N, C-alpha and C positions, 0 to 999 in steps of 0.2 A: 849070473843073474844081474840084470841091469839095475840101475838106480830106480827106474820107474817101476820095475817089477818088485823090487824090495819095498818101495813105498806102498804099492798096492797090497802086498802081503801084510805090511805093518798095519794098514788101515783095517784090513779084514780082521786081524788079530785083536786090535783094540776095540773094534765094534762088537766082536763076539764076546769079549771080556765084559764090556759095558752092559751088553744084553743079558749075559749070565748074571752079573752082579745085581741088575735091576730086578730080576725075577727070582733070584735065589739069595735072600738076605743072609742066610747062614754060610754061604759059600765064601771061604777065605777069611772069615771073621766071626766072632761070637756075637749073638744077639745082644743089642744094646737096650737097656731099660728106658722107659719113657722118662723117668726122673733124671737119668744121666744125660739123655739127649737135651732135656730142658736146661739143665745146669751148664751144658756145653754151649748152648745158644745164648742163654741168659745167666751168666755167672753170678754166684752169690756176692762176690766182691766186684763191684762195677767200676771201681776206680773213679768215682765221681769227684769233681772238684769240691774240696771241703768248704771253701768259702761260699760256693754256690748253694750247697746243701744247707748250710747254716742260715743262709738268707731266706730260705723258704719259711722259716718260723719267726722272722723278724718283720716288723712294719717299717715302712719308709725307705726301703732299699730301692736301688735303681730299677729293679724289675717291677716294682709296684707303681711306677710312674703312669702307666696306662697309655693308651693311644687316644689322642685328642685331635679334633677338627671342628672348625666352625664354618667351613666352606659350604655354602648352600647347595652347591652342585654335588658335594660328597655325601651329605647327610642322608638323602634317600637311598643311597646304595649300601648303607650299613645294615646288617642284620645279625644281631647278637642273640643267641639262644637264651630263652628265659623260662624254660619249663623243666620239670623234674626228669630224672633219668628214666627212660622207658615209658614216658607219659605222653608221647607224641611230640609235636613241635610247635613252639610259639616263638616268634622273633620280635625283638625290640629294635625299632628303626632308629636312625640317628637323630630324629627329631621327637622321639618319645612315643611313637605310635606302636601298637601291637598288631602284628600281621602274621601271615602264614599259619593260621590256626589249623594245623594238621593233626587234629584230635578226634576226627570223625570216622576213622577206619575206612578211608577211601582207598580203593585198589589202584595204586599208581606207583611208578618208579620215581625216584628222586624226591626232593623236598616238596616240589609241586609238579603237577603234570605240565610238561613244557616241551614242545617240539619247535625247533627253530631252523632257519636256513643255514647252510654251510657257508662260513666266511670265505671270501675269495682267497685262494691259495691253500685252503685246507680241505679241499674236496675229498681227500682220501679218508676222512673220518666219518663221512656220511654213509647212509645206507643206499640201496639201489634207487631210491626216490630223491636222492640228494638232500635229505633232511637230517638234522642232528637229533637223535633221541636222547632221553634222559640218561641212559646208560653210556652214551657217547660223550656226555658233557654239555648238554643243552643248557642246564642251569648255571653252568660256568660261563658259557658264551653270552647267554641272556639271563642274568640272575634275577630272581624275583625281588620286587620292591613293594613298599606299601602302596605305591601308585599303580603299578601294572598288575598287582595281585590284590585287588580290593577284597576286604572281608565279606563273607556271605551274610553277615548280620551287622547291625549297627552297634558300634562300641567306641568309646572315647571319653576324654576328660576335657573340661572347659573351666576357665577362671572367669567369674562374673563379678565385677566391681561396681558398687553403687555409683561411683563417680565417673565410670567409663561409659561411653555411648554404645559400645558393642561388646558382646561376649568375646573372650579370647581363647580359641581352641589351643590346647597344649600340643602344638605342632608348628611346622614352619609357616602355616598360613596365618597364625595369630600374633607372631612376634617378630620384631626387627632383627634380633640376634638370637641364634640358637647354637649351642656348643655341646658336643658329645665327647665324653671321656669313657673309654672302655677299659675296664679292669675285671675281666670275666672272673667270677659270675656276677659282678656288679657293673651295671651300666648307669652312668650319670649324665643327665641332660640339664643344661642351664638355659633358662629363658629370661631375656631382658628386652626392654624397649624404652628409649629415652622419653617417650610420651606418657609413660606410666610410673606411678610412685612405688611400684613393687617389682620384685623379681621373684622367679620361681626356680626351685631346684628339684629335680626328680631323681630318686634313687630306685632303680628297678633291679630285682634280683629274684632268684629262687634258691631255697636252701641247698647248699652243696657242701657237704662235710666229708672230708677224706676218711675212709674206712667206716663210715656210717651210711651204709647203702639205703636202709629203710628211710632215714631222715632226709636223704638226698633224692628220693624217688617219689616225692609228693607232687601231685598234679596241681601246682599252685604257682602263680606269678605275683610278686608283691610290687606295688607301685606306691612309693612313699614320697609325697609332695611336701615341700617346705616353702612357704610364702614369706618373704622378707619385705618389710616396709622400709624403704630407703629414704623416705621423706620425714619431716618433723611434725607431720599431722596424722591424726588417726585415719585409717582407711577401713571401710567396711566392704565386705564382699563374701562370696562363697565359692567353693570348689564343687563343680557338678560332674557326675559321672553317668554315662549312658551305657546300658548293658541290655541289649535286646535278647530275648530268649533264644539261645542257639540250639536247643535240644531238637533233634530230628530235622535239622536245617535242610538236609538234602532229601529226606524221604517222608516228610510230614504229610504232604499232599497225597502221596501214593498209599500210605497206611491209614489216612483219615484220622490222625491222632488229635487229641485235645490237649493244648498246651496249658500249663499251670504256672503261675508266678505268685509267690507270697512273701511277706515280710516277717522276719523273725527278729524280735528285739531281746537282747540279752545284756547283761551287765558289761559295759565297756565296748559293745559292738552291736551293729545292726546288719542283718543279712538279707539280701535280696536273693531268694532261692528260686531257680527255674527248674521245671520238670515237665513231664508229659504223662498222659495215661498209658498204662502198660499193655493193655489188651493185645493188639496185633503188632505193636511197635517195639516190644521188648527185644526182639531178635534183630532189629536193625542196628547196624554198626554205629550210627550216630545217636543212639538212644542213651540216656543217662541223666545226670543232673549238672547244673552249672550255677555258680553262686558269685555274687559280688558282695564282699564283706567290708564294711566301713568301720574302722576302729575309732573309738571315742564315744562319749556319751552325748555329744552335741550333734551327731549326724542325723540326717533326716532322709527318708526314702519315700518314693511313691511309684506306683505301677500304672501303666497305661496300655490298654489293649492294642494300640497301634504300634507300640514299641516293644 
């Protein structure tokens, strides 16, 4: 028998053995339980570095330093998730805007519907039309930003000072310097401008508590603003938030729904609650309620039919 013949016989034998083993789990070995398979793949003792494990429960270690940037060209490309587990998607941008409100049960792949052209040299990842689909990585090649994926409803926050000639949107358009620090699930945004006597710090987050699934699955995003007076004189102003009714934002015209907005005042908080009539719209994926809650007894709210 030649070497070539021996090699062919060997390949036939190994192929037959592999085929038999794939379709006959009990052939040559006893059945393995699911729990033993799991422990074999994910052992109980993982031999983790002890110093690293202890650092998870300590504050101020190197891993808590966060990722920081103040480059204006970088800030719009930041998207940090700021919504509860299983509650859809909301992103916090590097300049403090909320975008990618994927909470309306829209049927699409990827974080946003997005088909883009194939970059030169990567034509092998496209489909027959030479376009990159979501499943092929279109949102990686052309990621969504607060600019190229504008919200379908009006929403935002603005600082209005009595001594300033113009309102200051809390984003890149209103401030000379904006810096982002990401320590997920906490996103920090600092706003400053040499022409203003105040600076602003935003802390945005959603409750995320290890081993507490229910408390980590709340459909809520918190935006905590701190305004600091850096001058030696009193400064008067107010922080304004705009929240257009987003209920049935994609289907309201088709179902002919009536939108409702009302203000609820309770001890320590004021709630702007958005809803819609249930009649024909309750089965729509974008039906539900949405609320902007202002904490504190000094908050004021108003509704406007155009907003």
